[in-house]
C-alpha positions, -999 to +999 in steps of 0.1 A: +309+319+426+306+340+394+319+310+375+291+288+389+266+315+381+279+318+346+278+281+341+243+279+354+232+307+331+249+290+301+232+257+309+197+273+313+202+291+280+212+259+263+182+241+278+160+269+267+173+268+231+169+230+230+133+233+244+123+259+218+139+237+191+120+206+202+087+225+204+093+239+169+101+205+156+069+189+171+048+218+159+062+214+124+053+177+123+018+183+137+011+211+113+024+191+084+002+162+094-029+182+101-023+209+075-034+185+047-002+192+028+003+155+023-012+144-010-038+118-003-029+085-020-053+079-048-076+049-047-058+020-063-089+008-082-094+043-097-058+045-107-060+011-124-093+021-141-077+052-154-047+032-167-070+007-184-088+036-201-059+057-212-032+031-218-051-001-228-080+017-244-109+003-224-143+016-234-171+025-210-186-011-210-152-026-202-146-001-174-180-009-159-172-046-160-138-039-145-154-019-117-178-048-109-151-075-108-128-052-089-153-045-062-161-082-059-123-090-056-118-063-030-147-077-009-133-112-012-098-101-002-111-080+027-129-111+041-097-132+037-076-105+055-101-101+083-101-139+087-064-140+086-061-116+116-081-138+138-062-169+126-029-152+135-042-146+171-052-183+173-018-194+159+001-173+185-020-188+213-013-223+198+024-215+197+025-203+233+004-233+245+029-257+227+058-238+242+070-229+206+079-264+198+095-270+164+067-293+152+039-268+160+059-239+144+063-260+112+026-269+112+016-233+116+040-222+089+026-248+065-010-235+072+002-199+067+018-209+034-014-225+023-034-193+031-008-172+013-010-195-018-048-192-018-045-154-017-020-154-046-043-176-066-072-153-060-050-123-072-039-142-103-075-151-111-085-115-107-058-104-131-069-132-155-105-118-153-094-083-160-074-096-189-104-114-202-121-080-205-096-070-232-104-070-268-079-090-289-061-059-301-057-047-265-041-079-252-005-072-263-006-037-247-022-052-215+004-080-213+033-057-217+022-028-194-003-040-168+021-059-145+046-031-147+019-007-137+009-028-107+045-031-095+052+007-095+058+022-060+055+056-044+036+072-072+065+071-096+046+048-119+016+070-119+037+100-127+055+083-155+022+069-169+007+104-167+038+119-184+037+093-212+000+098-216+006+135-220+034+128-244+012+106-265-014+134-269+011+157-286 
Protein backbone atom coordinates (compact mmCIF):
# COMPACT_ATOMS: atom_id res chain seq x y z
CA UNK A 1 0.00 0.00 0.00
CA UNK A 2 2.83 2.40 0.73
CA UNK A 3 4.26 1.62 -2.68
CA UNK A 4 1.02 2.61 -4.35
CA UNK A 5 0.87 5.75 -2.20
CA UNK A 6 4.47 6.60 -3.11
CA UNK A 7 3.80 6.01 -6.82
CA UNK A 8 0.69 8.19 -6.68
CA UNK A 9 2.60 10.91 -4.88
CA UNK A 10 5.38 10.73 -7.46
CA UNK A 11 2.91 10.89 -10.37
CA UNK A 12 1.07 13.87 -8.85
CA UNK A 13 4.42 15.63 -8.36
CA UNK A 14 5.45 14.97 -11.97
CA UNK A 15 2.07 16.16 -13.26
CA UNK A 16 2.37 19.28 -11.11
CA UNK A 17 5.85 20.03 -12.47
CA UNK A 18 4.67 19.51 -16.05
CA UNK A 19 1.64 21.72 -15.44
CA UNK A 20 3.79 24.53 -14.01
CA UNK A 21 6.25 24.17 -16.93
CA UNK A 22 3.41 24.39 -19.47
CA UNK A 23 1.90 27.44 -17.79
CA UNK A 24 5.31 29.10 -17.71
CA UNK A 25 5.86 28.35 -21.39
CA UNK A 26 2.45 29.70 -22.42
CA UNK A 27 2.97 32.79 -20.27
CA UNK A 28 6.37 33.36 -21.85
CA UNK A 29 4.90 33.27 -25.37
CA UNK A 30 1.97 35.51 -24.46
CA UNK A 31 4.17 38.07 -22.71
CA UNK A 32 6.63 38.04 -25.57
CA UNK A 33 3.82 38.57 -28.06
CA UNK A 34 2.02 41.27 -26.07
CA UNK A 35 5.12 42.81 -24.52
CA UNK A 36 6.05 44.52 -27.76
CA UNK A 37 9.52 43.05 -27.60
CA UNK A 38 9.25 42.04 -31.23
CA UNK A 39 10.57 44.70 -33.50
CA UNK A 40 7.85 45.83 -35.84
CA UNK A 41 8.80 45.16 -39.42
CA UNK A 42 9.43 48.48 -41.15
CA UNK A 43 7.23 49.61 -44.01
CA UNK A 44 8.77 48.23 -47.21
CA UNK A 45 8.08 51.45 -49.12
CA UNK A 46 9.86 53.50 -46.45
CA UNK A 47 12.84 51.11 -46.45
CA UNK A 48 13.12 51.37 -50.23
CA UNK A 49 12.76 55.17 -50.13
CA UNK A 50 15.55 55.34 -47.56
CA UNK A 51 17.68 53.05 -49.74
CA UNK A 52 17.03 55.21 -52.81
CA UNK A 53 18.07 58.30 -50.84
CA UNK A 54 21.18 56.93 -49.14
CA UNK A 55 22.53 54.43 -51.65
CA UNK A 56 21.33 55.75 -55.03
CA UNK A 57 21.37 59.44 -54.13
CA UNK A 58 17.76 60.37 -54.84
CA UNK A 59 16.94 64.01 -54.14
CA UNK A 60 13.70 65.29 -52.61
CA UNK A 61 11.93 65.59 -55.98
CA UNK A 62 12.87 62.06 -56.98
CA UNK A 63 11.69 60.74 -53.61
CA UNK A 64 8.34 62.53 -53.99
CA UNK A 65 7.92 61.01 -57.45
CA UNK A 66 8.89 57.60 -56.07
CA UNK A 67 6.34 57.95 -53.26
CA UNK A 68 3.63 58.79 -55.77
CA UNK A 69 4.29 55.88 -58.12
CA UNK A 70 4.82 53.54 -55.19
CA UNK A 71 1.42 54.40 -53.68
CA UNK A 72 -0.25 53.92 -57.05
CA UNK A 73 1.51 50.57 -57.52
CA UNK A 74 0.48 49.45 -54.02
CA UNK A 75 -3.17 50.33 -54.69
CA UNK A 76 -3.13 48.49 -58.04
CA UNK A 77 -1.55 45.40 -56.52
CA UNK A 78 -3.99 45.43 -53.60
CA UNK A 79 -6.89 45.42 -56.05
CA UNK A 80 -5.35 42.49 -57.92
CA UNK A 81 -4.76 40.51 -54.71
CA UNK A 82 -8.29 41.21 -53.49
CA UNK A 83 -9.69 40.08 -56.82
CA UNK A 84 -7.45 37.04 -56.75
CA UNK A 85 -8.94 35.87 -53.45
CA UNK A 86 -12.46 35.81 -54.84
CA UNK A 87 -11.22 34.14 -58.04
CA UNK A 88 -9.57 31.38 -55.98
CA UNK A 89 -12.89 30.68 -54.24
CA UNK A 90 -14.66 30.45 -57.60
CA UNK A 91 -11.92 28.20 -58.96
CA UNK A 92 -12.26 25.81 -56.05
CA UNK A 93 -16.03 25.65 -56.54
CA UNK A 94 -15.44 25.01 -60.25
CA UNK A 95 -13.03 22.20 -59.38
CA UNK A 96 -15.44 20.53 -57.00
CA UNK A 97 -18.34 20.90 -59.45
CA UNK A 98 -16.22 19.27 -62.16
CA UNK A 99 -15.12 16.55 -59.74
CA UNK A 100 -11.48 17.66 -60.09
CA UNK A 101 -11.26 16.56 -63.71
CA UNK A 102 -7.86 16.90 -65.35
CA UNK A 103 -9.15 19.21 -68.07
CA UNK A 104 -10.69 21.64 -65.56
CA UNK A 105 -7.56 21.54 -63.38
CA UNK A 106 -5.42 22.36 -66.43
CA UNK A 107 -7.77 25.16 -67.49
CA UNK A 108 -7.73 26.72 -64.00
CA UNK A 109 -3.94 26.37 -63.79
CA UNK A 110 -3.61 28.18 -67.14
CA UNK A 111 -5.81 31.03 -65.90
CA UNK A 112 -3.80 31.24 -62.67
CA UNK A 113 -0.58 31.38 -64.69
CA UNK A 114 -1.99 34.24 -66.78
CA UNK A 115 -2.89 36.15 -63.60
CA UNK A 116 0.57 35.54 -62.16
CA UNK A 117 2.14 36.74 -65.44
CA UNK A 118 0.08 39.92 -65.27
CA UNK A 119 1.23 40.58 -61.69
CA UNK A 120 4.88 39.98 -62.66
CA UNK A 121 4.58 42.39 -65.57
CA UNK A 122 3.08 45.03 -63.27
CA UNK A 123 5.99 44.58 -60.87
CA UNK A 124 8.53 44.84 -63.71
CA UNK A 125 6.83 47.99 -64.98
CA UNK A 126 6.91 49.45 -61.48
CA UNK A 127 10.66 48.76 -61.25
CA UNK A 128 11.09 50.28 -64.70
CA UNK A 129 9.22 53.41 -63.55
CA UNK A 130 11.40 53.69 -60.45
CA UNK A 131 14.48 53.29 -62.64
CA UNK A 132 13.22 56.04 -64.95
CA UNK A 133 13.39 58.41 -61.98
CA UNK A 134 17.18 57.94 -61.86
CA UNK A 135 19.55 60.52 -63.25
CA UNK A 136 22.06 59.09 -65.76
CA UNK A 137 24.85 59.02 -63.16
CA UNK A 138 22.58 57.07 -60.73
CA UNK A 139 21.70 54.29 -63.19
CA UNK A 140 24.81 52.10 -62.70
CA UNK A 141 24.38 52.14 -58.92
CA UNK A 142 20.64 51.49 -59.21
CA UNK A 143 21.17 48.61 -61.64
CA UNK A 144 23.79 46.96 -59.47
CA UNK A 145 22.15 47.40 -56.05
CA UNK A 146 18.38 47.73 -56.33
CA UNK A 147 17.46 44.14 -57.18
CA UNK A 148 19.86 42.85 -54.51
CA UNK A 149 18.15 45.11 -51.98
CA UNK A 150 14.69 43.87 -52.96
CA UNK A 151 15.74 40.24 -52.59
CA UNK A 152 17.13 40.53 -49.08
CA UNK A 153 15.20 38.66 -46.40
CA UNK A 154 14.70 38.83 -42.64
CA UNK A 155 16.17 42.28 -42.21
CA UNK A 156 19.70 41.10 -43.04
CA UNK A 157 19.77 43.29 -46.11
CA UNK A 158 18.64 46.35 -44.21
CA UNK A 159 21.27 45.75 -41.56
CA UNK A 160 24.03 45.34 -44.16
CA UNK A 161 22.79 48.38 -46.07
CA UNK A 162 22.76 50.43 -42.85
CA UNK A 163 26.22 49.13 -41.93
CA UNK A 164 27.63 49.99 -45.35
CA UNK A 165 25.98 53.42 -45.23
CA UNK A 166 27.59 54.01 -41.85
CA UNK A 167 30.95 52.80 -43.19
CA UNK A 168 30.66 55.16 -46.16
CA UNK A 169 30.26 58.15 -43.83
CA UNK A 170 33.61 57.57 -42.11
